[in-house]
All heavy atoms as a GROMACS GRO file, in nm:
protein
  629
    1MET      N    1  -1.194  -0.449   0.386
    1MET     CA    2  -1.180  -0.463   0.530
    1MET      C    3  -1.252  -0.587   0.575
    1MET      O    4  -1.373  -0.596   0.555
    1MET     CB    5  -1.232  -0.333   0.597
    1MET     CG    6  -1.240  -0.348   0.748
    1MET     SD    7  -1.318  -0.206   0.834
    1MET     CE    8  -1.241  -0.067   0.765
    2ASN      N    9  -1.183  -0.673   0.638
    2ASN     CA   10  -1.249  -0.790   0.696
    2ASN      C   11  -1.294  -0.760   0.838
    2ASN      O   12  -1.266  -0.656   0.895
    2ASN     CB   13  -1.162  -0.918   0.688
    2ASN     CG   14  -1.035  -0.908   0.772
    2ASN    OD1   15  -1.037  -0.847   0.878
    2ASN    ND2   16  -0.928  -0.961   0.720
    3GLU      N   17  -1.365  -0.852   0.894
    3GLU     CA   18  -1.422  -0.827   1.028
    3GLU      C   19  -1.313  -0.807   1.134
    3GLU      O   20  -1.328  -0.725   1.225
    3GLU     CB   21  -1.522  -0.943   1.068
    3GLU     CG   22  -1.600  -0.909   1.192
    3GLU     CD   23  -1.689  -0.789   1.183
    3GLU    OE1   24  -1.730  -0.750   1.073
    3GLU    OE2   25  -1.715  -0.727   1.293
    4ALA      N   26  -1.208  -0.881   1.125
    4ALA     CA   27  -1.094  -0.868   1.220
    4ALA      C   28  -1.033  -0.727   1.212
    4ALA      O   29  -1.007  -0.663   1.314
    4ALA     CB   30  -0.992  -0.973   1.199
    5GLN      N   31  -1.016  -0.681   1.091
    5GLN     CA   32  -0.960  -0.546   1.074
    5GLN      C   33  -1.056  -0.441   1.126
    5GLN      O   34  -1.016  -0.342   1.193
    5GLN     CB   35  -0.937  -0.514   0.925
    5GLN     CG   36  -0.821  -0.596   0.868
    5GLN     CD   37  -0.815  -0.584   0.714
    5GLN    OE1   38  -0.917  -0.576   0.649
    5GLN    NE2   39  -0.694  -0.576   0.663
    6ARG      N   40  -1.184  -0.461   1.101
    6ARG     CA   41  -1.286  -0.364   1.151
    6ARG      C   42  -1.287  -0.360   1.302
    6ARG      O   43  -1.294  -0.256   1.362
    6ARG     CB   44  -1.422  -0.404   1.099
    6ARG     CG   45  -1.530  -0.305   1.132
    6ARG     CD   46  -1.671  -0.351   1.092
    6ARG     NE   47  -1.775  -0.255   1.127
    6ARG     CZ   48  -1.802  -0.222   1.254
    6ARG    NH1   49  -1.740  -0.270   1.354
    6ARG    NH2   50  -1.897  -0.126   1.276
    7GLU      N   51  -1.282  -0.477   1.365
    7GLU     CA   52  -1.286  -0.481   1.510
    7GLU      C   53  -1.159  -0.418   1.574
    7GLU      O   54  -1.166  -0.349   1.676
    7GLU     CB   55  -1.302  -0.626   1.560
    7GLU     CG   56  -1.438  -0.681   1.538
    7GLU     CD   57  -1.548  -0.595   1.607
    7GLU    OE1   58  -1.530  -0.555   1.723
    7GLU    OE2   59  -1.648  -0.564   1.538
    8LEU      N   60  -1.043  -0.441   1.509
    8LEU     CA   61  -0.921  -0.381   1.557
    8LEU      C   62  -0.925  -0.226   1.545
    8LEU      O   63  -0.891  -0.159   1.643
    8LEU     CB   64  -0.800  -0.436   1.475
    8LEU     CG   65  -0.663  -0.383   1.518
    8LEU    CD1   66  -0.631  -0.415   1.664
    8LEU    CD2   67  -0.556  -0.439   1.425
    9ALA      N   68  -0.971  -0.181   1.432
    9ALA     CA   69  -0.984  -0.036   1.415
    9ALA      C   70  -1.084   0.022   1.512
    9ALA      O   71  -1.061   0.129   1.574
    9ALA     CB   72  -1.032  -0.002   1.270
   10LYS      N   73  -1.194  -0.044   1.539
   10LYS     CA   74  -1.294   0.002   1.634
   10LYS      C   75  -1.235   0.007   1.773
   10LYS      O   76  -1.258   0.103   1.847
   10LYS     CB   77  -1.416  -0.089   1.628
   10LYS     CG   78  -1.528  -0.037   1.722
   10LYS     CD   79  -1.655  -0.119   1.709
   10LYS     CE   80  -1.766  -0.071   1.799
   10LYS     NZ   81  -1.734   0.001   1.917
   11SER      N   82  -1.157  -0.093   1.808
   11SER     CA   83  -1.095  -0.091   1.941
   11SER      C   84  -1.000   0.025   1.959
   11SER      O   85  -0.993   0.087   2.065
   11SER     CB   86  -1.026  -0.223   1.974
   11SER     OG   87  -0.908  -0.239   1.897
   12TYR      N   88  -0.927   0.062   1.852
   12TYR     CA   89  -0.836   0.177   1.860
   12TYR      C   90  -0.919   0.307   1.880
   12TYR      O   91  -0.883   0.389   1.960
   12TYR     CB   92  -0.747   0.187   1.738
   12TYR     CG   93  -0.630   0.093   1.738
   12TYR    CD1   94  -0.616  -0.005   1.644
   12TYR    CD2   95  -0.532   0.103   1.837
   12TYR    CE1   96  -0.511  -0.092   1.644
   12TYR    CE2   97  -0.424   0.018   1.838
   12TYR     CZ   98  -0.414  -0.080   1.743
   12TYR     OH   99  -0.306  -0.166   1.746
   13ILE      N  100  -1.023   0.320   1.800
   13ILE     CA  101  -1.109   0.433   1.810
   13ILE      C  102  -1.170   0.444   1.950
   13ILE      O  103  -1.174   0.550   2.011
   13ILE     CB  104  -1.220   0.436   1.698
   13ILE    CG1  105  -1.152   0.458   1.563
   13ILE    CG2  106  -1.324   0.542   1.727
   13ILE    CD1  107  -1.247   0.439   1.446
   14ASP      N  108  -1.219   0.331   2.002
   14ASP     CA  109  -1.274   0.331   2.138
   14ASP      C  110  -1.170   0.370   2.240
   14ASP      O  111  -1.204   0.446   2.334
   14ASP     CB  112  -1.331   0.191   2.170
   14ASP     CG  113  -1.454   0.159   2.088
   14ASP    OD1  114  -1.513   0.254   2.027
   14ASP    OD2  115  -1.493   0.038   2.085
   15ASN      N  116  -1.048   0.327   2.220
   15ASN     CA  117  -0.937   0.358   2.316
   15ASN      C  118  -0.909   0.507   2.314
   15ASN      O  119  -0.893   0.571   2.415
   15ASN     CB  120  -0.815   0.276   2.283
   15ASN     CG  121  -0.704   0.291   2.384
   15ASN    OD1  122  -0.727   0.331   2.498
   15ASN    ND2  123  -0.583   0.261   2.342
   16LEU      N  124  -0.900   0.562   2.194
   16LEU     CA  125  -0.873   0.707   2.180
   16LEU      C  126  -0.986   0.787   2.238
   16LEU      O  127  -0.963   0.891   2.304
   16LEU     CB  128  -0.857   0.744   2.032
   16LEU     CG  129  -0.733   0.687   1.962
   16LEU    CD1  130  -0.737   0.709   1.810
   16LEU    CD2  131  -0.607   0.754   2.020
   17THR      N  132  -1.113   0.739   2.218
   17THR     CA  133  -1.225   0.810   2.275
   17THR      C  134  -1.224   0.805   2.429
   17THR      O  135  -1.245   0.906   2.492
   17THR     CB  136  -1.359   0.750   2.219
   17THR    OG1  137  -1.352   0.761   2.075
   17THR    CG2  138  -1.479   0.818   2.277
   18GLU      N  139  -1.195   0.688   2.481
   18GLU     CA  140  -1.190   0.670   2.626
   18GLU      C  141  -1.085   0.755   2.691
   18GLU      O  142  -1.106   0.817   2.795
   18GLU     CB  143  -1.164   0.522   2.658
   18GLU     CG  144  -1.162   0.491   2.806
   18GLU     CD  145  -1.130   0.345   2.830
   18GLU    OE1  146  -1.194   0.262   2.767
   18GLU    OE2  147  -1.040   0.316   2.914
   19LYS      N  148  -0.969   0.768   2.625
   19LYS     CA  149  -0.860   0.846   2.680
   19LYS      C  150  -0.874   0.997   2.648
   19LYS      O  151  -0.793   1.078   2.686
   19LYS     CB  152  -0.723   0.801   2.622
   19LYS     CG  153  -0.687   0.665   2.673
   19LYS     CD  154  -0.549   0.626   2.627
   19LYS     CE  155  -0.515   0.490   2.685
   19LYS     NZ  156  -0.376   0.456   2.663
   20GLU      N  157  -0.983   1.033   2.578
   20GLU     CA  158  -1.013   1.174   2.541
   20GLU      C  159  -0.889   1.240   2.477
   20GLU      O  160  -0.854   1.347   2.508
   20GLU     CB  161  -1.060   1.251   2.664
   20GLU     CG  162  -1.187   1.196   2.721
   20GLU     CD  163  -1.232   1.273   2.846
   20GLU    OE1  164  -1.156   1.343   2.908
   20GLU    OE2  165  -1.350   1.254   2.882
   21VAL      N  166  -0.834   1.167   2.379
   21VAL     CA  167  -0.717   1.214   2.309
   21VAL      C  168  -0.753   1.340   2.223
   21VAL      O  169  -0.675   1.433   2.209
   21VAL     CB  170  -0.655   1.106   2.219
   21VAL    CG1  171  -0.550   1.159   2.126
   21VAL    CG2  172  -0.605   0.992   2.305
   22TYR      N  173  -0.877   1.339   2.170
   22TYR     CA  174  -0.923   1.454   2.087
   22TYR      C  175  -1.041   1.519   2.156
   22TYR      O  176  -1.120   1.456   2.222
   22TYR     CB  177  -0.961   1.401   1.948
   22TYR     CG  178  -0.852   1.331   1.875
   22TYR    CD1  179  -0.848   1.193   1.867
   22TYR    CD2  180  -0.748   1.404   1.820
   22TYR    CE1  181  -0.748   1.132   1.797
   22TYR    CE2  182  -0.644   1.342   1.754
   22TYR     CZ  183  -0.643   1.206   1.747
   22TYR     OH  184  -0.540   1.142   1.680
   23GLU      N  185  -1.050   1.650   2.136
   23GLU     CA  186  -1.164   1.722   2.196
   23GLU      C  187  -1.293   1.686   2.136
   23GLU      O  188  -1.396   1.675   2.203
   23GLU     CB  189  -1.141   1.874   2.177
   23GLU     CG  190  -1.026   1.928   2.255
   23GLU     CD  191  -1.004   2.078   2.227
   23GLU    OE1  192  -1.098   2.144   2.178
   23GLU    OE2  193  -0.893   2.127   2.254
   24ASP      N  194  -1.297   1.666   2.004
   24ASP     CA  195  -1.419   1.630   1.932
   24ASP      C  196  -1.425   1.478   1.912
   24ASP      O  197  -1.322   1.410   1.906
   24ASP     CB  198  -1.422   1.700   1.794
   24ASP     CG  199  -1.428   1.852   1.811
   24ASP    OD1  200  -1.496   1.901   1.902
   24ASP    OD2  201  -1.361   1.924   1.734
   25PRO      N  202  -1.547   1.427   1.894
   25PRO     CA  203  -1.558   1.282   1.874
   25PRO      C  204  -1.493   1.239   1.745
   25PRO      O  205  -1.489   1.315   1.645
   25PRO     CB  206  -1.710   1.262   1.870
   25PRO     CG  207  -1.773   1.390   1.854
   25PRO     CD  208  -1.673   1.496   1.895
   26ILE      N  209  -1.449   1.116   1.741
   26ILE     CA  210  -1.394   1.060   1.616
   26ILE      C  211  -1.511   1.011   1.534
   26ILE      O  212  -1.597   0.937   1.580
   26ILE     CB  213  -1.301   0.936   1.652
   26ILE    CG1  214  -1.186   0.985   1.732
   26ILE    CG2  215  -1.256   0.865   1.523
   26ILE    CD1  216  -1.093   0.878   1.788
   27VAL      N  217  -1.516   1.057   1.410
   27VAL     CA  218  -1.629   1.028   1.322
   27VAL      C  219  -1.591   0.943   1.203
   27VAL      O  220  -1.667   0.935   1.106
   27VAL     CB  221  -1.700   1.157   1.279
   27VAL    CG1  222  -1.761   1.226   1.399
   27VAL    CG2  223  -1.602   1.249   1.203
   28THR      N  224  -1.476   0.880   1.207
   28THR     CA  225  -1.432   0.796   1.097
   28THR      C  226  -1.525   0.679   1.078
   28THR      O  227  -1.560   0.609   1.170
   28THR     CB  228  -1.289   0.743   1.125
   28THR    OG1  229  -1.203   0.854   1.145
   28THR    CG2  230  -1.239   0.655   1.014
   29GLU      N  231  -1.569   0.658   0.952
   29GLU     CA  232  -1.659   0.546   0.924
   29GLU      C  233  -1.570   0.425   0.893
   29GLU      O  234  -1.469   0.434   0.824
   29GLU     CB  235  -1.740   0.575   0.800
   29GLU     CG  236  -1.844   0.683   0.822
   29GLU     CD  237  -1.928   0.699   0.698
   29GLU    OE1  238  -1.997   0.598   0.659
   29GLU    OE2  239  -1.927   0.808   0.640
   30LEU      N  240  -1.604   0.311   0.950
   30LEU     CA  241  -1.536   0.188   0.924
   30LEU      C  242  -1.613   0.107   0.822
   30LEU      O  243  -1.698   0.027   0.857
   30LEU     CB  244  -1.518   0.109   1.055
   30LEU     CG  245  -1.443   0.182   1.163
   30LEU    CD1  246  -1.441   0.098   1.293
   30LEU    CD2  247  -1.303   0.214   1.119
   31VAL      N  248  -1.581   0.136   0.699
   31VAL     CA  249  -1.650   0.071   0.586
   31VAL      C  250  -1.542   0.011   0.490
   31VAL      O  251  -1.430   0.062   0.485
   31VAL     CB  252  -1.739   0.170   0.509
   31VAL    CG1  253  -1.852   0.219   0.598
   31VAL    CG2  254  -1.659   0.285   0.452
   32PRO      N  255  -1.582  -0.088   0.416
   32PRO     CA  256  -1.482  -0.143   0.318
   32PRO      C  257  -1.440  -0.038   0.215
   32PRO      O  258  -1.518   0.049   0.176
   32PRO     CB  259  -1.562  -0.259   0.250
   32PRO     CG  260  -1.674  -0.290   0.342
   32PRO     CD  261  -1.708  -0.160   0.414
   33ALA      N  262  -1.316  -0.045   0.179
   33ALA     CA  263  -1.261   0.046   0.079
   33ALA      C  264  -1.322   0.017  -0.055
   33ALA      O  265  -1.351  -0.102  -0.086
   33ALA     CB  266  -1.116   0.036   0.073
   34SER      N  267  -1.345   0.122  -0.133
   34SER     CA  268  -1.392   0.093  -0.269
   34SER      C  269  -1.270   0.079  -0.359
   34SER      O  270  -1.188  -0.011  -0.336
   34SER     CB  271  -1.482   0.211  -0.317
   34SER     OG  272  -1.416   0.334  -0.298
   35THR      N  273  -1.248   0.166  -0.450
   35THR     CA  274  -1.134   0.159  -0.537
   35THR      C  275  -1.008   0.212  -0.466
   35THR      O  276  -1.015   0.314  -0.397
   35THR     CB  277  -1.156   0.243  -0.668
   35THR    OG1  278  -1.278   0.196  -0.723
   35THR    CG2  279  -1.041   0.222  -0.764
   36PHE      N  280  -0.896   0.142  -0.483
   36PHE     CA  281  -0.770   0.186  -0.419
   36PHE      C  282  -0.676   0.232  -0.526
   36PHE      O  283  -0.655   0.164  -0.630
   36PHE     CB  284  -0.710   0.067  -0.342
   36PHE     CG  285  -0.574   0.106  -0.282
   36PHE    CD1  286  -0.569   0.177  -0.167
   36PHE    CD2  287  -0.454   0.068  -0.346
   36PHE    CE1  288  -0.441   0.209  -0.111
   36PHE    CE2  289  -0.335   0.100  -0.289
   36PHE     CZ  290  -0.329   0.174  -0.175
   37TYR      N  291  -0.618   0.347  -0.506
   37TYR     CA  292  -0.522   0.401  -0.599
   37TYR      C  293  -0.385   0.411  -0.528
   37TYR      O  294  -0.378   0.482  -0.427
   37TYR     CB  295  -0.563   0.537  -0.653
   37TYR     CG  296  -0.695   0.535  -0.728
   37TYR    CD1  297  -0.812   0.564  -0.665
   37TYR    CD2  298  -0.696   0.500  -0.863
   37TYR    CE1  299  -0.931   0.562  -0.736
   37TYR    CE2  300  -0.813   0.495  -0.931
   37TYR     CZ  301  -0.932   0.527  -0.870
   37TYR     OH  302  -1.052   0.522  -0.938
   38ALA      N  303  -0.286   0.351  -0.583
   38ALA     CA  304  -0.151   0.358  -0.518
   38ALA      C  305  -0.098   0.501  -0.539
   38ALA      O  306  -0.125   0.565  -0.642
   38ALA     CB  307  -0.056   0.259  -0.586
   39ALA      N  308  -0.020   0.549  -0.444
   39ALA     CA  309   0.036   0.681  -0.452
   39ALA      C  310   0.145   0.690  -0.557
   39ALA      O  311   0.214   0.591  -0.583
   39ALA     CB  312   0.098   0.720  -0.315
   40GLU      N  313   0.156   0.809  -0.622
   40GLU     CA  314   0.263   0.827  -0.717
   40GLU      C  315   0.392   0.830  -0.640
   40GLU      O  316   0.400   0.857  -0.519
   40GLU     CB  317   0.244   0.960  -0.788
   40GLU     CG  318   0.118   0.966  -0.875
   40GLU     CD  319  -0.003   1.016  -0.800
   40GLU    OE1  320   0.005   1.042  -0.676
   40GLU    OE2  321  -0.111   1.024  -0.862
   41VAL      N  322   0.503   0.803  -0.710
   41VAL     CA  323   0.634   0.799  -0.650
   41VAL      C  324   0.666   0.919  -0.567
   41VAL      O  325   0.719   0.914  -0.453
   41VAL     CB  326   0.745   0.777  -0.758
   41VAL    CG1  327   0.883   0.785  -0.696
   41VAL    CG2  328   0.723   0.643  -0.825
   42GLU      N  329   0.633   1.040  -0.620
   42GLU     CA  330   0.670   1.165  -0.549
   42GLU      C  331   0.592   1.184  -0.416
   42GLU      O  332   0.627   1.265  -0.336
   42GLU     CB  333   0.652   1.285  -0.640
   42GLU     CG  334   0.511   1.312  -0.683
   42GLU     CD  335   0.476   1.248  -0.820
   42GLU    OE1  336   0.548   1.157  -0.862
   42GLU    OE2  337   0.378   1.284  -0.878
   43HIS      N  338   0.484   1.104  -0.398
   43HIS     CA  339   0.406   1.117  -0.276
   43HIS      C  340   0.442   1.011  -0.173
   43HIS      O  341   0.410   1.025  -0.055
   43HIS     CB  342   0.257   1.110  -0.306
   43HIS     CG  343   0.211   1.227  -0.383
   43HIS    ND1  344   0.148   1.216  -0.503
   43HIS    CD2  345   0.215   1.360  -0.356
   43HIS    CE1  346   0.120   1.335  -0.549
   43HIS    NE2  347   0.156   1.424  -0.460
   44LYS      N  348   0.509   0.908  -0.213
   44LYS     CA  349   0.552   0.805  -0.117
   44LYS      C  350   0.660   0.858  -0.031
   44LYS      O  351   0.753   0.922  -0.074
   44LYS     CB  352   0.597   0.678  -0.193
   44LYS     CG  353   0.485   0.609  -0.268
   44LYS     CD  354   0.532   0.491  -0.340
   44LYS     CE  355   0.411   0.423  -0.410
   44LYS     NZ  356   0.457   0.298  -0.480
   45GLU      N  357   0.649   0.833   0.095
   45GLU     CA  358   0.750   0.878   0.200
   45GLU      C  359   0.773   1.028   0.196
   45GLU      O  360   0.879   1.077   0.223
   45GLU     CB  361   0.883   0.802   0.178
   45GLU     CG  362   0.876   0.653   0.189
   45GLU     CD  363   0.839   0.604   0.330
   45GLU    OE1  364   0.871   0.673   0.429
   45GLU    OE2  365   0.774   0.498   0.339
   46TYR      N  366   0.666   1.105   0.162
   46TYR     CA  367   0.680   1.250   0.147
   46TYR      C  368   0.729   1.315   0.272
   46TYR      O  369   0.819   1.398   0.271
   46TYR     CB  370   0.545   1.307   0.109
   46TYR     CG  371   0.554   1.460   0.078
   46TYR    CD1  372   0.598   1.503  -0.046
   46TYR    CD2  373   0.527   1.555   0.177
   46TYR    CE1  374   0.612   1.634  -0.072
   46TYR    CE2  375   0.542   1.690   0.153
   46TYR     CZ  376   0.582   1.730   0.025
   46TYR     OH  377   0.596   1.864   0.000
   47TYR      N  378   0.677   1.281   0.388
   47TYR     CA  379   0.720   1.340   0.513
   47TYR      C  380   0.867   1.306   0.546
   47TYR      O  381   0.943   1.397   0.585
   47TYR     CB  382   0.631   1.297   0.627
   47TYR     CG  383   0.676   1.356   0.761
   47TYR    CD1  384   0.653   1.489   0.794
   47TYR    CD2  385   0.743   1.279   0.853
   47TYR    CE1  386   0.696   1.544   0.913
   47TYR    CE2  387   0.785   1.330   0.973
   47TYR     CZ  388   0.759   1.460   1.001
   47TYR     OH  389   0.802   1.516   1.119
   48ALA      N  390   0.906   1.188   0.521
   48ALA     CA  391   1.042   1.146   0.551
   48ALA      C  392   1.142   1.222   0.460
   48ALA      O  393   1.251   1.255   0.501
   48ALA     CB  394   1.060   0.992   0.530
   49ILE      N  395   1.101   1.247   0.336
   49ILE     CA  396   1.188   1.317   0.242
   49ILE      C  397   1.179   1.470   0.259
   49ILE      O  398   1.280   1.538   0.234
   49ILE     CB  399   1.149   1.276   0.095
   49ILE    CG1  400   1.170   1.127   0.077
   49ILE    CG2  401   1.226   1.355  -0.004
   49ILE    CD1  402   1.110   1.073  -0.049
   50ASN      N  403   1.066   1.521   0.303
   50ASN     CA  404   1.049   1.668   0.309
   50ASN      C  405   1.004   1.718   0.448
   50ASN      O  406   0.908   1.793   0.460
   50ASN     CB  407   0.938   1.705   0.205
   50ASN     CG  408   0.973   1.670   0.067
   50ASN    OD1  409   1.058   1.730   0.007
   50ASN    ND2  410   0.909   1.561   0.017
   51PRO      N  411   1.068   1.681   0.553
   51PRO     CA  412   1.023   1.722   0.689
   51PRO      C  413   1.022   1.870   0.714
   51PRO      O  414   0.948   1.916   0.803
   51PRO     CB  415   1.121   1.646   0.782
   51PRO     CG  416   1.247   1.633   0.701
   51PRO     CD  417   1.202   1.613   0.559
   52THR      N  418   1.092   1.949   0.635
   52THR     CA  419   1.095   2.092   0.660
   52THR      C  420   0.997   2.171   0.577
   52THR      O  421   0.984   2.295   0.594
   52THR     CB  422   1.240   2.151   0.635
   52THR    OG1  423   1.273   2.124   0.497
   52THR    CG2  424   1.339   2.091   0.732
   53GLN      N  425   0.923   2.102   0.495
   53GLN     CA  426   0.816   2.168   0.417
   53GLN      C  427   0.713   2.220   0.515
   53GLN      O  428   0.686   2.154   0.617
   53GLN     CB  429   0.751   2.070   0.316
   53GLN     CG  430   0.839   2.038   0.199
   53GLN     CD  431   0.867   2.156   0.112
   53GLN    OE1  432   0.781   2.239   0.086
   53GLN    NE2  433   0.992   2.166   0.069
   54PRO      N  434   0.655   2.340   0.493
   54PRO     CA  435   0.558   2.394   0.588
   54PRO      C  436   0.447   2.300   0.634
   54PRO      O  437   0.421   2.291   0.756
   54PRO     CB  438   0.501   2.517   0.513
   54PRO     CG  439   0.611   2.555   0.420
   54PRO     CD  440   0.674   2.427   0.377
   55TYR      N  441   0.384   2.227   0.543
   55TYR     CA  442   0.276   2.140   0.585
   55TYR      C  443   0.329   2.030   0.678
   55TYR      O  444   0.268   1.996   0.776
   55TYR     CB  445   0.206   2.073   0.464
   55TYR     CG  446   0.095   1.981   0.501
   55TYR    CD1  447  -0.030   2.034   0.531
   55TYR    CD2  448   0.116   1.844   0.509
   55TYR    CE1  449  -0.130   1.947   0.571
   55TYR    CE2  450   0.013   1.758   0.549
   55TYR     CZ  451  -0.108   1.810   0.578
   55TYR     OH  452  -0.214   1.728   0.616
   56CYS      N  453   0.448   1.975   0.643
   56CYS     CA  454   0.504   1.872   0.730
   56CYS      C  455   0.541   1.925   0.867
   56CYS      O  456   0.510   1.859   0.964
   56CYS     CB  457   0.628   1.816   0.659
   56CYS     SG  458   0.595   1.728   0.505
   57SER      N  459   0.605   2.036   0.872
   57SER     CA  460   0.649   2.087   1.000
   57SER      C  461   0.538   2.148   1.087
   57SER      O  462   0.544   2.139   1.209
   57SER     CB  463   0.762   2.191   0.979
   57SER     OG  464   0.717   2.302   0.911
   58MET      N  465   0.434   2.201   1.020
   58MET     CA  466   0.326   2.266   1.102
   58MET      C  467   0.209   2.176   1.124
   58MET      O  468   0.133   2.198   1.222
   58MET     CB  469   0.281   2.393   1.032
   58MET     CG  470   0.388   2.499   1.037
   58MET     SD  471   0.334   2.662   0.972
   58MET     CE  472   0.317   2.630   0.802
   59VAL      N  473   0.187   2.074   1.041
   59VAL     CA  474   0.072   1.986   1.058
   59VAL      C  475   0.107   1.843   1.100
   59VAL      O  476   0.057   1.798   1.198
   59VAL     CB  477  -0.016   1.986   0.927
   59VAL    CG1  478  -0.135   1.892   0.943
   59VAL    CG2  479  -0.061   2.129   0.892
   60ILE      N  480   0.196   1.784   1.023
   60ILE     CA  481   0.228   1.644   1.049
   60ILE      C  482   0.310   1.626   1.173
   60ILE      O  483   0.280   1.542   1.258
   60ILE     CB  484   0.298   1.580   0.926
   60ILE    CG1  485   0.202   1.583   0.804
   60ILE    CG2  486   0.336   1.437   0.954
   60ILE    CD1  487   0.263   1.544   0.675
   61ALA      N  488   0.415   1.707   1.182
   61ALA     CA  489   0.506   1.690   1.299
   61ALA      C  490   0.436   1.699   1.436
   61ALA      O  491   0.458   1.611   1.520
   61ALA     CB  492   0.624   1.791   1.292
   62PRO      N  493   0.349   1.800   1.457
   62PRO     CA  494   0.280   1.803   1.590
   62PRO      C  495   0.194   1.679   1.614
   62PRO      O  496   0.184   1.631   1.725
   62PRO     CB  497   0.196   1.934   1.583
   62PRO     CG  498   0.266   2.013   1.480
   62PRO     CD  499   0.321   1.922   1.380
   63LYS      N  500   0.134   1.630   1.505
   63LYS     CA  501   0.050   1.513   1.526
   63LYS      C  502   0.132   1.390   1.563
   63LYS      O  503   0.096   1.308   1.645
   63LYS     CB  504  -0.033   1.485   1.400
   63LYS     CG  505  -0.143   1.588   1.376
   63LYS     CD  506  -0.223   1.564   1.252
   63LYS     CE  507  -0.331   1.670   1.240
   63LYS     NZ  508  -0.419   1.641   1.127
   64LEU      N  509   0.249   1.375   1.494
   64LEU     CA  510   0.336   1.265   1.525
   64LEU      C  511   0.392   1.272   1.665
   64LEU      O  512   0.405   1.176   1.738
   64LEU     CB  513   0.454   1.256   1.421
   64LEU     CG  514   0.418   1.214   1.287
   64LEU    CD1  515   0.540   1.227   1.192
   64LEU    CD2  516   0.367   1.069   1.283
   65GLU      N  517   0.421   1.396   1.708
   65GLU     CA  518   0.471   1.416   1.846
   65GLU      C  519   0.365   1.372   1.948
   65GLU      O  520   0.396   1.309   2.046
   65GLU     CB  521   0.510   1.556   1.871
   65GLU     CG  522   0.635   1.602   1.797
   65GLU     CD  523   0.660   1.753   1.798
   65GLU    OE1  524   0.589   1.825   1.874
   65GLU    OE2  525   0.748   1.794   1.720
   66LYS      N  526   0.241   1.402   1.918
   66LYS     CA  527   0.135   1.366   2.007
   66LYS      C  528   0.115   1.213   2.012
   66LYS      O  529   0.099   1.154   2.121
   66LYS     CB  530   0.001   1.428   1.963
   66LYS     CG  531  -0.111   1.410   2.059
   66LYS     CD  532  -0.232   1.493   2.014
   66LYS     CE  533  -0.344   1.491   2.118
   66LYS     NZ  534  -0.460   1.575   2.080
   67VAL      N  535   0.125   1.147   1.900
   67VAL     CA  536   0.110   1.001   1.894
   67VAL      C  537   0.224   0.939   1.973
   67VAL      O  538   0.206   0.846   2.051
   67VAL     CB  539   0.110   0.952   1.748
   67VAL    CG1  540   0.131   0.802   1.742
   67VAL    CG2  541  -0.016   0.990   1.680
   68HIS      N  542   0.346   0.991   1.954
   68HIS     CA  543   0.465   0.934   2.025
   68HIS      C  544   0.445   0.957   2.179
   68HIS      O  545   0.479   0.866   2.257
   68HIS     CB  546   0.591   0.995   1.974
   68HIS     CG  547   0.637   0.940   1.845
   68HIS    ND1  548   0.714   0.829   1.836
   68HIS    CD2  549   0.612   0.980   1.717
   68HIS    CE1  550   0.736   0.802   1.709
   68HIS    NE2  551   0.674   0.893   1.635
   69ARG      N  552   0.394   1.073   2.217
   69ARG     CA  553   0.379   1.100   2.356
   69ARG      C  554   0.272   1.012   2.422
   69ARG      O  555   0.292   0.958   2.534
   69ARG     CB  556   0.340   1.250   2.375
   69ARG     CG  557   0.333   1.292   2.520
   69ARG     CD  558   0.300   1.443   2.536
   69ARG     NE  559   0.170   1.474   2.495
   69ARG     CZ  560   0.136   1.546   2.386
   69ARG    NH1  561   0.228   1.589   2.302
   69ARG    NH2  562   0.005   1.570   2.354
   70LEU      N  563   0.164   0.988   2.351
   70LEU     CA  564   0.051   0.914   2.408
   70LEU      C  565   0.064   0.764   2.393
   70LEU      O  566   0.011   0.685   2.475
   70LEU     CB  567  -0.079   0.960   2.348
   70LEU     CG  568  -0.120   1.102   2.377
   70LEU    CD1  569  -0.242   1.140   2.295
   70LEU    CD2  570  -0.145   1.120   2.524
   71PHE      N  571   0.133   0.721   2.290
   71PHE     CA  572   0.136   0.577   2.256
   71PHE      C  573   0.276   0.519   2.239
   71PHE      O  574   0.297   0.421   2.170
   71PHE     CB  575   0.053   0.548   2.133
   71PHE     CG  576  -0.091   0.593   2.147
   71PHE    CD1  577  -0.135   0.709   2.090
   71PHE    CD2  578  -0.177   0.519   2.222
   71PHE    CE1  579  -0.266   0.752   2.103
   71PHE    CE2  580  -0.310   0.558   2.240
   71PHE     CZ  581  -0.353   0.676   2.182
   72SER      N  582   0.378   0.580   2.299
   72SER     CA  583   0.515   0.538   2.280
   72SER      C  584   0.532   0.388   2.316
   72SER      O  585   0.612   0.314   2.259
   72SER     CB  586   0.612   0.621   2.358
   72SER     OG  587   0.584   0.611   2.497
   73ASP      N  588   0.456   0.341   2.413
   73ASP     CA  589   0.468   0.202   2.458
   73ASP      C  590   0.412   0.102   2.355
   73ASP      O  591   0.446  -0.013   2.360
   73ASP     CB  592   0.398   0.184   2.594
   73ASP     CG  593   0.247   0.217   2.586
   73ASP    OD1  594   0.216   0.318   2.520
   73ASP    OD2  595   0.171   0.145   2.651
   74LYS      N  596   0.335   0.149   2.259
   74LYS     CA  597   0.274   0.064   2.160
   74LYS      C  598   0.343   0.077   2.023
   74LYS      O  599   0.312  -0.001   1.932
   74LYS     CB  600   0.129   0.099   2.144
   74LYS     CG  601   0.047   0.068   2.265
   74LYS     CD  602  -0.100   0.110   2.247
   74LYS     CE  603  -0.189   0.072   2.362
   74LYS     NZ  604  -0.136   0.087   2.493
   75LEU      N  605   0.438   0.166   2.009
   75LEU     CA  606   0.505   0.188   1.880
   75LEU      C  607   0.623   0.092   1.867
   75LEU      O  608   0.686   0.058   1.962
   75LEU     CB  609   0.556   0.333   1.869
   75LEU     CG  610   0.447   0.440   1.873
   75LEU    CD1  611   0.510   0.580   1.875
   75LEU    CD2  612   0.353   0.427   1.749
   76MET      N  613   0.644   0.048   1.741
   76MET     CA  614   0.759  -0.034   1.712
   76MET      C  615   0.886   0.044   1.724
   76MET      O  616   0.888   0.158   1.690
   76MET     CB  617   0.743  -0.096   1.569
   76MET     CG  618   0.631  -0.189   1.558
   76MET     SD  619   0.596  -0.257   1.393
   76MET     CE  620   0.746  -0.245   1.305
   77LYS      N  621   0.988  -0.016   1.777
   77LYS     CA  622   1.112   0.055   1.794
   77LYS      C  623   1.217   0.004   1.699
   77LYS      O  624   1.214  -0.098   1.645
   77LYS     CB  625   1.160   0.036   1.938
   77LYS     CG  626   1.058   0.103   2.033
   77LYS     CD  627   1.109   0.096   2.174
   77LYS     CE  628   1.032   0.183   2.267
   77LYS     NZ  629   0.902   0.169   2.295
   0.00000   0.00000   0.00000
């Protein structure tokens, strides 16, 4: 993570905090990544391929709906 990436991420976190998007504080650490492991083929695009799987429909879908509701003006169309 370079300084520009860190500042961009921090600004997003600050924006979410200011808008009180989450009840609890965001505690994500902005630190350089250590070792990176690419996802296996079966994990890439998992949600797009398996939207009706319980985890996708009960956990991921509500989070995506919230992002779309709060930040639709910032999403690529």
